[in-house]
C-alpha positions as CSV (number, residue, x, y, z in Angstrom):
1,M,-60.6,-13.5,-107.8
2,T,-59.8,-11.6,-104.6
3,R,-56.3,-11.5,-103.6
4,N,-56.3,-10.0,-100.1
5,Q,-53.0,-9.4,-98.3
6,D,-54.3,-6.7,-95.6
7,P,-56.3,-8.9,-93.5
8,D,-56.9,-6.1,-90.9
9,A,-60.2,-7.1,-89.2
10,R,-59.4,-5.3,-86.2
11,G,-60.7,-1.4,-87.2
12,G,-57.6,0.0,-88.8
13,T,-56.5,3.5,-88.7
14,T,-58.7,6.7,-88.2
15,A,-58.3,10.0,-90.0
16,G,-55.1,11.4,-89.3
17,P,-51.6,12.4,-90.4
18,T,-50.8,8.4,-90.8
19,E,-53.9,7.7,-92.9
20,P,-52.7,6.8,-96.6
21,F,-54.1,9.1,-99.3
22,V,-56.3,7.1,-101.6
23,A,-56.8,8.0,-105.3
24,K,-57.4,6.4,-108.6
25,L,-54.6,4.1,-109.7
26,R,-52.1,6.0,-111.9
27,R,-50.5,4.0,-114.8
28,R,-47.2,4.9,-113.7
29,D,-47.8,2.8,-110.7
30,L,-48.4,-0.5,-112.7
31,P,-44.7,-1.6,-112.3
32,R,-45.1,-1.3,-108.5
33,C,-48.2,-3.3,-108.5
34,A,-46.5,-6.1,-110.4
35,E,-43.6,-6.0,-107.8
36,L,-46.2,-6.4,-105.0
37,E,-47.9,-9.0,-106.7
38,R,-44.9,-11.1,-107.0
39,L,-44.0,-10.3,-103.2
40,L,-47.5,-11.0,-101.9
41,F,-48.7,-13.9,-104.1
42,P,-45.6,-16.0,-105.0
43,D,-47.5,-19.0,-105.1
44,D,-50.7,-18.0,-106.9
45,D,-49.8,-16.9,-110.4
46,P,-49.2,-13.0,-109.5
47,W,-50.2,-10.5,-112.3
48,P,-47.8,-9.1,-114.5
49,E,-47.8,-5.3,-115.3
50,R,-49.8,-5.9,-118.6
51,A,-52.7,-7.5,-116.6
52,F,-53.2,-4.4,-114.7
53,A,-52.9,-2.1,-117.8
54,A,-55.6,-4.4,-119.4
55,A,-57.8,-3.9,-116.3
56,L,-57.6,-0.4,-116.5
57,D,-58.0,-0.1,-120.2
58,G,-61.0,-2.2,-119.8
59,G,-62.7,0.3,-117.6
60,D,-62.4,-1.6,-114.2
61,Y,-62.2,1.0,-111.1
62,Y,-58.8,0.4,-109.4
63,V,-57.4,2.6,-106.5
64,G,-54.0,3.0,-105.1
65,A,-53.1,4.0,-101.5
66,Y,-50.0,6.0,-101.3
67,D,-47.7,6.9,-98.3
68,S,-46.5,10.4,-97.3
69,S,-43.7,10.1,-99.8
70,D,-46.3,9.3,-102.6
71,R,-45.2,5.7,-102.8
72,L,-47.8,3.1,-103.7
73,I,-48.5,1.0,-100.6
74,G,-51.3,-0.9,-101.8
75,Y,-53.9,-1.2,-104.6
76,A,-57.6,-2.8,-105.1
77,G,-59.8,-3.1,-108.1
78,L,-63.4,-3.6,-109.1
79,A,-65.1,-4.6,-112.0
80,L,-68.8,-3.8,-112.8
81,V,-69.8,-7.0,-114.6
82,A,-73.5,-6.2,-114.9
83,R,-75.3,-2.8,-115.2
84,P,-78.3,-1.6,-113.4
85,P,-81.0,-2.7,-113.0
86,H,-79.4,-5.8,-112.1
87,A,-75.8,-4.3,-111.3
88,E,-73.2,-6.8,-110.2
89,A,-69.6,-5.9,-109.2
90,E,-66.7,-8.2,-108.5
91,V,-63.7,-7.3,-106.4
92,H,-60.5,-8.3,-108.3
93,T,-58.0,-7.6,-105.7
94,I,-56.8,-5.8,-102.5
95,A,-53.1,-5.9,-102.0
96,V,-51.0,-4.0,-99.3
97,D,-47.1,-3.8,-98.8
98,P,-46.3,-6.0,-96.1
99,D,-44.7,-3.2,-94.2
100,Y,-47.9,-1.3,-94.1
101,Q,-50.3,-4.3,-93.2
102,R,-52.5,-4.4,-90.1
103,N,-52.9,-0.5,-90.1
104,G,-56.3,-0.4,-92.0
105,V,-54.9,0.3,-95.7
106,G,-56.9,-2.8,-96.9
107,R,-59.9,-1.9,-95.0
108,T,-59.9,1.7,-96.6
109,L,-59.3,0.3,-100.1
110,L,-62.0,-1.9,-99.6
111,R,-64.6,0.7,-98.4
112,K,-63.4,2.8,-101.5
113,L,-64.4,-0.3,-103.8
114,L,-67.8,-0.7,-101.9
115,A,-68.6,2.9,-102.2
116,R,-68.0,2.6,-106.1
117,A,-70.2,-0.6,-106.0
118,D,-73.0,1.4,-104.1
119,E,-73.1,4.0,-106.6
120,Q,-74.3,1.6,-109.2
121,R,-76.7,-0.3,-106.7
122,A,-74.5,-3.3,-107.4
123,Q,-74.4,-6.5,-105.6
124,V,-70.8,-7.6,-105.0
125,F,-69.0,-10.9,-105.1
126,L,-65.6,-11.8,-104.4
127,E,-63.3,-15.0,-104.0
128,V,-61.0,-15.2,-100.6
129,R,-58.8,-17.9,-99.7
130,T,-60.4,-20.3,-97.1
131,D,-57.3,-20.2,-94.8
132,N,-57.4,-16.4,-94.8
133,D,-59.4,-15.9,-91.6
134,S,-58.5,-12.3,-91.2
135,A,-59.5,-11.2,-94.7
136,I,-62.8,-13.4,-94.3
137,A,-63.6,-11.5,-91.0
138,L,-63.1,-8.3,-92.7
139,Y,-65.5,-9.0,-95.4
140,Q,-67.8,-10.2,-92.8
141,E,-67.5,-7.1,-91.2
142,H,-68.7,-5.1,-94.2
143,E,-71.7,-7.7,-94.7
144,F,-70.3,-10.2,-97.0
145,E,-71.5,-13.9,-96.4
146,V,-70.0,-17.2,-97.9
147,V,-72.1,-18.4,-100.5
148,G,-70.0,-21.3,-102.0
149,K,-66.7,-22.8,-102.0
150,R,-64.3,-23.2,-105.1
151,E,-62.1,-26.1,-104.6
152,R,-58.5,-25.7,-105.9
153,Y,-59.5,-22.3,-107.1
154,Y,-55.9,-20.6,-106.7
155,R,-53.5,-21.6,-109.2
156,P,-50.8,-23.0,-109.2
157,S,-51.1,-23.4,-105.4
158,G,-54.2,-25.5,-105.6
159,A,-55.7,-23.3,-102.5
160,D,-59.5,-23.4,-102.1
161,A,-61.4,-20.1,-102.1
162,Y,-64.6,-19.0,-100.6
163,T,-67.1,-17.1,-102.7
164,M,-68.8,-14.1,-100.8
165,W,-71.5,-11.9,-101.5
166,R,-72.8,-8.8,-100.4
167,P,-76.3,-7.4,-101.5
168,A,-76.8,-4.5,-103.6
169,R,-77.3,-1.2,-101.6
170,S,-77.2,2.7,-102.4
171,A,-74.6,5.2,-101.1
172,E,-77.6,6.6,-99.1
173,Q,-78.0,3.4,-97.2
174,E,-74.2,3.5,-96.3
175,G,-74.4,7.1,-95.0
176,G,-72.7,8.5,-98.0
177,A,-69.4,8.5,-99.4
178,V,-66.5,6.6,-97.5
């Protein structure tokens, strides 16, 4: 279930002093993840800290975006659900603090997830709210296409979701690391 709260479909920031630092999510940031979940997804069963801990413990790939003071301003997660030769990955979440939205942070996080999937030559799936036009545009910009619709997917709000898919590719096809 993709939760995307940085629907920046306009190109975001380029490299420079305002670009966030992105690295593997740190365990000490899990309380902040839960705080952002409650802020961003109050109507859709926000993940508690223990859900993030379980994802990390299970080997899922989570990254954090940090501002210049090392404060977590966003996070994203990817699970590899099938291994090569038929590798498949699923975007779990992308979330960005409202004070940092529409500045390319979500785009940067998505590209980190896709680079990881490309290392495994994995096709990638995600779910996104059908009313989140900006996020849908961002995903389409990264070659995702709508392949299905899940009615009342998000709980407890009952919002519908599109299932989106991007074919497998290698890092070489994408021009190397992002």
